[in-house]
TORKOL-900452 format. One record per atom (N, C-alpha, C, O): residue number from 0; x, y, z. Coordinates in pm, 1 decimal. Layout:
! TORKOL-900452
+-----+----------+----------+----------+
!   k !     east !    north !       up !
+-----+----------+----------+----------+
! NUM !        X !        Y !        Z !
...
+-----+----------+----------+----------+
***
This chain:
! TORKOL-900452
+-----+----------+----------+----------+
!   k !     east !    north !       up !
+-----+----------+----------+----------+
!   0 !   3474.1 !   7874.3 !  12049.9 !
!   0 !   3572.3 !   7794.7 !  11979.9 !
!   0 !   3538.2 !   7783.7 !  11831.0 !
!   0 !   3627.6 !   7777.8 !  11746.6 !
!   1 !   3409.9 !   7781.1 !  11799.9 !
!   1 !   3371.6 !   7767.0 !  11659.4 !
!   1 !   3414.8 !   7887.7 !  11576.6 !
!   1 !   3440.6 !   7873.8 !  11457.1 !
!   2 !   3423.1 !   8005.3 !  11637.6 !
!   2 !   3466.4 !   8124.2 !  11563.8 !
!   2 !   3611.0 !   8108.1 !  11517.4 !
!   2 !   3645.9 !   8150.1 !  11407.1 !
!   3 !   3695.6 !   8047.1 !  11601.8 !
!   3 !   3835.5 !   8027.5 !  11565.9 !
!   3 !   3847.9 !   7927.0 !  11451.6 !
!   3 !   3924.0 !   7947.8 !  11357.1 !
!   4 !   3772.3 !   7818.2 !  11461.5 !
!   4 !   3776.6 !   7716.6 !  11355.5 !
!   4 !   3728.1 !   7775.8 !  11222.9 !
!   4 !   3788.0 !   7750.7 !  11118.4 !
!   5 !   3619.7 !   7854.3 !  11226.8 !
!   5 !   3570.2 !   7919.5 !  11104.3 !
!   5 !   3675.6 !   8012.9 !  11045.4 !
!   5 !   3695.8 !   8016.4 !  10924.1 !
!   6 !   3742.4 !   8088.3 !  11132.3 !
!   6 !   3846.6 !   8178.7 !  11085.6 !
!   6 !   3960.5 !   8100.2 !  11018.7 !
!   6 !   4008.8 !   8139.9 !  10912.6 !
!   7 !   4003.2 !   7989.9 !  11080.0 !
!   7 !   4109.9 !   7908.3 !  11021.8 !
!   7 !   4069.6 !   7852.9 !  10885.4 !
!   7 !   4150.1 !   7852.4 !  10792.3 !
!   8 !   3945.7 !   7806.5 !  10873.3 !
!   8 !   3898.7 !   7752.5 !  10745.6 !
!   8 !   3889.3 !   7862.3 !  10639.1 !
!   8 !   3919.6 !   7838.3 !  10522.3 !
!   9 !   3847.8 !   7981.4 !  10679.1 !
!   9 !   3842.2 !   8092.9 !  10583.9 !
!   9 !   3981.6 !   8127.1 !  10533.5 !
!   9 !   4002.9 !   8141.0 !  10413.0 !
!  10 !   4076.0 !   8140.5 !  10625.3 !
!  10 !   4212.1 !   8173.9 !  10585.0 !
!  10 !   4274.0 !   8062.3 !  10501.1 !
!  10 !   4351.2 !   8089.8 !  10409.2 !
!  11 !   4241.5 !   7938.7 !  10531.3 !
!  11 !   4300.5 !   7826.2 !  10458.2 !
!  11 !   4242.9 !   7812.4 !  10318.0 !
!  11 !   4317.6 !   7792.9 !  10222.1 !
!  12 !   4110.1 !   7822.3 !  10304.7 !
!  12 !   4047.1 !   7787.6 !  10177.1 !
!  12 !   3993.0 !   7907.3 !  10100.3 !
!  12 !   4003.0 !   7909.4 !   9977.6 !
!  13 !   3937.1 !   8005.1 !  10166.1 !
!  13 !   3881.8 !   8120.6 !  10094.7 !
!  13 !   3990.9 !   8220.2 !  10056.7 !
!  13 !   3997.6 !   8265.5 !   9942.4 !
!  14 !   4075.9 !   8253.8 !  10153.1 !
!  14 !   4179.7 !   8353.9 !  10128.1 !
!  14 !   4309.5 !   8295.4 !  10074.5 !
!  14 !   4395.6 !   8369.3 !  10026.9 !
!  15 !   4324.7 !   8162.5 !  10081.8 !
!  15 !   4448.4 !   8094.1 !  10037.9 !
!  15 !   4571.9 !   8149.2 !  10110.9 !
!  15 !   4682.0 !   8150.3 !  10055.8 !
!  16 !   4552.3 !   8194.6 !  10235.0 !
!  16 !   4659.5 !   8253.8 !  10314.5 !
!  16 !   4773.3 !   8154.8 !  10338.1 !
!  16 !   4890.0 !   8187.6 !  10316.6 !
!  17 !   4739.6 !   8034.8 !  10381.9 !
!  17 !   4842.4 !   7935.6 !  10414.4 !
!  17 !   4908.5 !   7880.3 !  10288.1 !
!  17 !   5028.6 !   7853.4 !  10287.4 !
!  18 !   4830.5 !   7863.5 !  10182.0 !
!  18 !   4885.4 !   7812.4 !  10057.0 !
!  18 !   4993.3 !   7906.3 !  10003.2 !
!  18 !   5094.2 !   7860.9 !   9949.4 !
!  19 !   4972.1 !   8036.2 !  10017.6 !
!  19 !   5070.0 !   8133.5 !   9970.6 !
!  19 !   5199.1 !   8128.3 !  10051.1 !
!  19 !   5300.1 !   8185.5 !  10010.1 !
!  20 !   5196.6 !   8060.4 !  10164.8 !
!  20 !   5314.1 !   8051.1 !  10250.5 !
!  20 !   5372.5 !   7910.4 !  10254.9 !
!  20 !   5446.5 !   7877.2 !  10347.5 !
!  21 !   5340.0 !   7827.3 !  10155.7 !
!  21 !   5401.6 !   7695.3 !  10143.2 !
!  21 !   5323.4 !   7580.3 !  10201.7 !
!  21 !   5373.0 !   7467.6 !  10201.5 !
!  22 !   5201.3 !   7603.6 !  10252.8 !
!  22 !   5121.1 !   7494.8 !  10308.1 !
!  22 !   5046.6 !   7426.7 !  10192.7 !
!  22 !   4964.4 !   7489.2 !  10125.7 !
!  23 !   5075.8 !   7299.5 !  10170.4 !
!  23 !   5013.8 !   7227.1 !  10059.3 !
!  23 !   4894.4 !   7143.2 !  10102.9 !
!  23 !   4813.9 !   7102.1 !  10019.3 !
!  24 !   4882.0 !   7117.2 !  10233.2 !
!  24 !   4769.9 !   7037.6 !  10284.3 !
!  24 !   4731.0 !   7093.5 !  10419.6 !
!  24 !   4817.2 !   7116.8 !  10504.4 !
!  25 !   4601.0 !   7115.4 !  10440.9 !
!  25 !   4552.2 !   7172.2 !  10565.7 !
!  25 !   4416.9 !   7109.5 !  10595.3 !
!  25 !   4324.5 !   7123.3 !  10515.2 !
!  26 !   4402.8 !   7041.0 !  10708.4 !
!  26 !   4275.8 !   6975.9 !  10742.2 !
!  26 !   4257.4 !   6971.8 !  10893.3 !
!  26 !   4353.6 !   6953.8 !  10968.0 !
!  27 !   4134.0 !   6988.6 !  10937.5 !
!  27 !   4100.4 !   6974.8 !  11078.5 !
!  27 !   4099.6 !   6827.1 !  11112.8 !
!  27 !   4041.9 !   6746.5 !  11039.7 !
!  28 !   4163.8 !   6790.5 !  11224.6 !
!  28 !   4166.3 !   6651.0 !  11266.0 !
!  28 !   4072.9 !   6623.9 !  11382.7 !
!  28 !   3987.4 !   6535.7 !  11374.4 !
!  29 !   4088.2 !   6699.5 !  11492.3 !
!  29 !   4004.9 !   6671.3 !  11609.1 !
!  29 !   4012.9 !   6783.2 !  11711.2 !
!  29 !   4104.2 !   6865.7 !  11709.9 !
!  30 !   3914.7 !   6782.9 !  11799.1 !
!  30 !   3918.2 !   6871.1 !  11915.1 !
!  30 !   3975.7 !   6790.4 !  12031.2 !
!  30 !   3927.3 !   6681.5 !  12062.2 !
!  31 !   4077.3 !   6843.7 !  12093.7 !
!  31 !   4144.4 !   6775.4 !  12203.2 !
!  31 !   4063.3 !   6793.6 !  12332.4 !
!  31 !   3975.9 !   6880.0 !  12338.1 !
!  32 !   4091.1 !   6713.7 !  12435.7 !
!  32 !   4018.6 !   6728.4 !  12562.7 !
!  32 !   4041.1 !   6866.6 !  12624.2 !
!  32 !   4150.5 !   6922.4 !  12615.8 !
!  33 !   3937.3 !   6920.2 !  12685.3 !
!  33 !   3948.9 !   7048.9 !  12753.5 !
!  33 !   4039.6 !   7035.0 !  12874.9 !
!  33 !   4043.3 !   6930.3 !  12939.6 !
!  34 !   4111.9 !   7140.7 !  12904.5 !
!  34 !   4202.2 !   7141.4 !  13019.0 !
!  34 !   4178.1 !   7267.1 !  13101.1 !
!  34 !   4125.8 !   7367.0 !  13051.5 !
!  35 !   4216.9 !   7259.9 !  13226.3 !
!  35 !   4205.9 !   7374.6 !  13316.1 !
!  35 !   4343.6 !   7398.1 !  13376.5 !
!  35 !   4407.7 !   7304.2 !  13423.7 !
!  36 !   4388.6 !   7520.8 !  13375.4 !
!  36 !   4521.3 !   7554.9 !  13424.9 !
!  36 !   4509.9 !   7662.3 !  13532.7 !
!  36 !   4414.8 !   7740.5 !  13534.2 !
!  37 !   4607.0 !   7665.0 !  13621.7 !
!  37 !   4612.2 !   7766.1 !  13726.9 !
!  37 !   4733.8 !   7857.8 !  13708.6 !
!  37 !   4783.7 !   7914.1 !  13806.0 !
!  38 !   4781.2 !   7872.8 !  13586.2 !
!  38 !   4897.6 !   7958.1 !  13559.9 !
!  38 !   4870.2 !   8100.9 !  13603.7 !
!  38 !   4759.7 !   8152.4 !  13586.9 !
!  39 !   4971.5 !   8163.6 !  13659.5 !
!  39 !   4966.1 !   8303.5 !  13702.5 !
!  39 !   4858.6 !   8328.0 !  13808.5 !
!  39 !   4809.9 !   8440.1 !  13822.6 !
!  40 !   4821.0 !   8222.2 !  13884.2 !
!  40 !   4722.7 !   8236.4 !  13989.2 !
!  40 !   4582.6 !   8263.6 !  13939.5 !
!  40 !   4500.1 !   8319.3 !  14011.9 !
!  41 !   4555.5 !   8225.0 !  13817.3 !
!  41 !   4424.8 !   8252.5 !  13756.8 !
!  41 !   4377.2 !   8126.0 !  13685.3 !
!  41 !   4457.6 !   8054.6 !  13625.3 !
!  42 !   4247.5 !   8098.3 !  13691.4 !
!  42 !   4194.6 !   7981.5 !  13620.8 !
!  42 !   4190.0 !   8009.9 !  13471.2 !
!  42 !   4131.5 !   8108.7 !  13426.6 !
!  43 !   4252.4 !   7921.9 !  13395.6 !
!  43 !   4250.3 !   7931.9 !  13249.7 !
!  43 !   4191.5 !   7802.6 !  13194.3 !
!  43 !   4232.9 !   7693.2 !  13232.6 !
!  44 !   4095.4 !   7816.0 !  13104.4 !
!  44 !   4034.5 !   7700.4 !  13039.9 !
!  44 !   4089.8 !   7689.9 !  12898.5 !
!  44 !   4080.9 !   7784.1 !  12819.8 !
!  45 !   4146.5 !   7575.2 !  12867.8 !
!  45 !   4209.9 !   7553.1 !  12737.6 !
!  45 !   4125.2 !   7459.2 !  12653.3 !
!  45 !   4084.1 !   7352.6 !  12699.2 !
!  46 !   4100.1 !   7499.2 !  12531.3 !
!  46 !   4031.6 !   7414.2 !  12433.5 !
!  46 !   4120.4 !   7408.2 !  12310.1 !
!  46 !   4130.3 !   7504.6 !  12234.2 !
!  47 !   4183.8 !   7295.4 !  12291.7 !
!  47 !   4281.0 !   7280.0 !  12183.0 !
!  47 !   4217.3 !   7211.1 !  12063.8 !
!  47 !   4136.0 !   7119.8 !  12078.4 !
!  48 !   4256.5 !   7257.4 !  11944.3 !
!  48 !   4215.6 !   7195.3 !  11818.7 !
!  48 !   4340.6 !   7142.9 !  11750.1 !
!  48 !   4446.1 !   7206.1 !  11756.2 !
!  49 !   4329.7 !   7028.0 !  11685.0 !
!  49 !   4443.5 !   6970.3 !  11613.0 !
!  49 !   4414.9 !   6977.1 !  11462.9 !
!  49 !   4309.8 !   6934.3 !  11415.1 !
!  50 !   4512.0 !   7032.4 !  11390.7 !
!  50 !   4504.6 !   7041.7 !  11245.5 !
!  50 !   4620.6 !   6963.8 !  11185.2 !
!  50 !   4730.1 !   6961.7 !  11241.5 !
!  51 !   4597.6 !   6900.8 !  11073.0 !
!  51 !   4705.1 !   6834.7 !  10998.5 !
!  51 !   4752.7 !   6932.9 !  10892.5 !
!  51 !   4672.5 !   6989.1 !  10817.9 !
!  52 !   4883.7 !   6953.0 !  10886.7 !
!  52 !   4941.1 !   7050.6 !  10794.9 !
!  52 !   5060.7 !   6987.6 !  10724.9 !
!  52 !   5143.3 !   6921.7 !  10788.1 !
!  53 !   5069.2 !   7008.3 !  10594.5 !
!  53 !   5186.4 !   6964.7 !  10517.9 !
!  53 !   5247.6 !   7088.6 !  10454.4 !
!  53 !   5178.3 !   7166.5 !  10388.9 !
!  54 !   5376.3 !   7106.4 !  10473.7 !
!  54 !   5445.0 !   7225.2 !  10425.1 !
!  54 !   5544.4 !   7185.7 !  10317.0 !
!  54 !   5614.8 !   7085.6 !  10329.3 !
!  55 !   5549.1 !   7264.5 !  10212.2 !
!  55 !   5644.3 !   7243.8 !  10104.4 !
!  55 !   5731.2 !   7368.0 !  10096.5 !
!  55 !   5693.9 !   7467.4 !  10034.2 !
!  56 !   5847.6 !   7361.5 !  10160.2 !
!  56 !   5939.8 !   7474.1 !  10157.9 !
!  56 !   6042.8 !   7451.0 !  10049.0 !
!  56 !   6103.6 !   7344.2 !  10040.3 !
!  57 !   6061.2 !   7550.9 !   9967.6 !
!  57 !   6158.5 !   7539.7 !   9859.9 !
!  57 !   6266.2 !   7644.6 !   9879.2 !
!  57 !   6237.8 !   7764.1 !   9887.9 !
!  58 !   6388.8 !   7599.0 !   9885.8 !
!  58 !   6501.7 !   7690.0 !   9900.5 !
!  58 !   6565.7 !   7713.0 !   9764.4 !
!  58 !   6567.4 !   7624.6 !   9678.7 !
!  59 !   6616.9 !   7830.4 !   9747.2 !
!  59 !   6683.3 !   7864.8 !   9622.2 !
!  59 !   6833.1 !   7846.6 !   9641.9 !
!  59 !   6891.4 !   7899.6 !   9736.5 !
!  60 !   6893.5 !   7772.4 !   9552.8 !
!  60 !   7036.9 !   7749.4 !   9557.2 !
!  60 !   7099.0 !   7803.1 !   9429.9 !
!  60 !   7037.8 !   7801.8 !   9323.1 !
!  61 !   7220.0 !   7849.8 !   9443.3 !
!  61 !   7291.4 !   7895.9 !   9324.8 !
!  61 !   7324.2 !   7775.1 !   9239.1 !
!  61 !   7367.0 !   7671.5 !   9289.9 !
!  62 !   7304.4 !   7788.7 !   9111.1 !
!  62 !   7325.1 !   7675.9 !   9020.5 !
!  62 !   7438.9 !   7705.7 !   8923.7 !
!  62 !   7469.4 !   7821.4 !   8894.7 !
!  63 !   7499.4 !   7601.2 !   8875.6 !
!  63 !   7607.0 !   7613.4 !   8778.1 !
!  63 !   7553.5 !   7572.4 !   8641.3 !
!  63 !   7476.3 !   7477.1 !   8630.1 !
!  64 !   7593.6 !   7642.8 !   8540.3 !
!  64 !   7553.4 !   7608.9 !   8404.1 !
!  64 !   7622.0 !   7479.5 !   8362.5 !
!  64 !   7742.0 !   7462.2 !   8383.9 !
!  65 !   7545.4 !   7389.3 !   8303.3 !
!  65 !   7602.0 !   7262.8 !   8257.4 !
!  65 !   7698.1 !   7286.9 !   8141.8 !
!  65 !   7670.8 !   7366.2 !   8051.7 !
!  66 !   7809.4 !   7218.0 !   8145.9 !
!  66 !   7907.9 !   7232.3 !   8039.2 !
!  66 !   7898.6 !   7119.5 !   7937.7 !
!  66 !   7921.7 !   7141.3 !   7818.8 !
!  67 !   7865.2 !   7000.3 !   7982.5 !
!  67 !   7855.1 !   6884.9 !   7893.5 !
!  67 !   7728.0 !   6808.0 !   7926.2 !
!  67 !   7691.6 !   6790.8 !   8042.5 !
!  68 !   7660.8 !   6761.8 !   7819.7 !
!  68 !   7545.5 !   6673.5 !   7836.1 !
!  68 !   7561.5 !   6558.5 !   7738.1 !
!  68 !   7578.9 !   6580.3 !   7618.2 !
!  69 !   7555.5 !   6436.3 !   7789.1 !
!  69 !   7564.1 !   6318.1 !   7704.4 !
!  69 !   7435.1 !   6239.4 !   7723.8 !
!  69 !   7397.2 !   6207.4 !   7836.4 !
!  70 !   7368.8 !   6208.8 !   7614.2 !
!  70 !   7241.1 !   6138.0 !   7619.7 !
!  70 !   7254.6 !   6007.4 !   7543.9 !
!  70 !   7302.6 !   6005.6 !   7430.6 !
!  71 !   7212.5 !   5898.1 !   7605.8 !
!  71 !   7211.9 !   5768.7 !   7539.9 !
!  71 !   7070.2 !   5714.7 !   7537.6 !
!  71 !   6996.1 !   5731.5 !   7634.5 !
!  72 !   7031.4 !   5650.5 !   7429.2 !
!  72 !   6897.7 !   5593.7 !   7417.7 !
!  72 !   6907.7 !   5455.4 !   7356.9 !
!  72 !   6995.4 !   5429.6 !   7274.5 !
!  73 !   6819.3 !   5366.9 !   7396.7 !
!  73 !   6819.4 !   5232.1 !   7342.6 !
!  73 !   6677.8 !   5182.2 !   7326.8 !
!  73 !   6583.8 !   5241.0 !   7380.3 !
!  74 !   6662.5 !   5072.7 !   7252.5 !
!  74 !   6530.8 !   5014.1 !   7231.7 !
!  74 !   6527.8 !   4877.6 !   7296.8 !
!  74 !   6625.4 !   4802.9 !   7290.1 !
!  75 !   6415.9 !   4844.5 !   7360.0 !
!  75 !   6406.2 !   4716.9 !   7428.9 !
!  75 !   6369.3 !   4603.5 !   7335.3 !
!  75 !   6389.5 !   4487.3 !   7370.3 !
!  76 !   6316.3 !   4632.8 !   7218.3 !
!  76 !   6273.3 !   4526.0 !   7127.9 !
!  76 !   6375.9 !   4495.2 !   7020.5 !
!  76 !   6345.5 !   4422.9 !   6925.5 !
!  77 !   6495.9 !   4548.0 !   7033.2 !
!  77 !   6598.7 !   4521.7 !   6934.2 !
!  77 !   6634.5 !   4648.8 !   6860.5 !
!  77 !   6578.4 !   4755.2 !   6886.6 !
!  78 !   6726.7 !   4637.1 !   6770.0 !
!  78 !   6770.2 !   4754.0 !   6694.8 !
!  78 !   6900.0 !   4807.2 !   6751.0 !
!  78 !   6956.3 !   4750.0 !   6844.3 !
!  79 !   6947.1 !   4916.0 !   6694.7 !
!  79 !   7074.3 !   4975.0 !   6736.3 !
!  79 !   7054.4 !   5069.7 !   6854.6 !
!  79 !   6949.4 !   5132.3 !   6869.5 !
!  80 !   7156.2 !   5078.2 !   6936.9 !
!  80 !   7155.8 !   5173.7 !   7046.8 !
!  80 !   7216.2 !   5303.0 !   6994.5 !
!  80 !   7328.8 !   5305.0 !   6944.9 !
!  81 !   7140.0 !   5410.4 !   7006.2 !
!  81 !   7186.7 !   5539.5 !   6956.8 !
!  81 !   7248.3 !   5617.6 !   7072.5 !
!  81 !   7196.7 !   5616.6 !   7184.2 !
!  82 !   7357.6 !   5684.0 !   7044.4 !
!  82 !   7421.6 !   5769.5 !   7142.7 !
!  82 !   7471.2 !   5893.3 !   7071.1 !
!  82 !   7529.0 !   5883.6 !   6962.9 !
!  83 !   7449.3 !   6009.5 !   7130.3 !
!  83 !   7496.5 !   6132.2 !   7066.5 !
!  83 !   7533.0 !   6235.0 !   7172.8 !
!  83 !   7486.8 !   6227.3 !   7286.7 !
!  84 !   7614.4 !   6329.1 !   7135.3 !
!  84 !   7662.3 !   6434.3 !   7223.6 !
!  84 !   7598.6 !   6564.1 !   7177.7 !
!  84 !   7624.7 !   6609.4 !   7066.2 !
!  85 !   7516.2 !   6624.4 !   7260.8 !
!  85 !   7445.1 !   6745.8 !   7218.9 !
!  85 !   7538.6 !   6867.0 !   7210.4 !
!  85 !   7502.3 !   6968.3 !   7150.6 !
!  86 !   7657.0 !   6858.0 !   7268.8 !
!  86 !   7750.5 !   6969.4 !   7263.4 !
!  86 !   7823.7 !   6979.8 !   7131.2 !
!  86 !   7862.3 !   7088.9 !   7089.2 !
!  87 !   7843.0 !   6865.0 !   7064.7 !
!  87 !   7920.8 !   6863.7 !   6942.0 !
!  87 !   7839.1 !   6817.1 !   6822.0 !
!  87 !   7897.4 !   6780.8 !   6719.9 !
!  88 !   7710.9 !   6816.9 !   6830.3 !
!  88 !   7620.4 !   6775.0 !   6720.7 !
!  88 !   7655.2 !   6638.1 !   6665.3 !
!  88 !   7643.6 !   6615.5 !   6544.9 !
!  89 !   7697.6 !   6546.7 !   6751.1 !
!  89 !   7724.0 !   6408.9 !   6713.0 !
!  89 !   7853.5 !   6389.6 !   6638.8 !
!  89 !   7874.8 !   6281.8 !   6583.3 !
!  90 !   7940.8 !   6487.0 !   6634.5 !
!  90 !   8067.5 !   6473.7 !   6560.6 !
!  90 !   8176.1 !   6415.7 !   6646.2 !
!  90 !   8288.6 !   6398.0 !   6599.5 !
+-----+----------+----------+----------+
***
């Protein structure tokens, strides 16, 4: 079992394999209880490991070019509130 955990840690941190595929957080949490199964008429011993993983998937969407931008700014300590239109140079 330790060979699998070492391989996962190598791929996660040395090779940056998971990071290149959108995984932003990867950590070992615990080894789960061992289990024994009789699937397919054969004894199978299961040793499960639990990892915490956070994925950041970013989708690309078609965007529209902005036609108008209006910016307003004000001061909290007094003074005039300035407002201008970047499309028409304040005219």
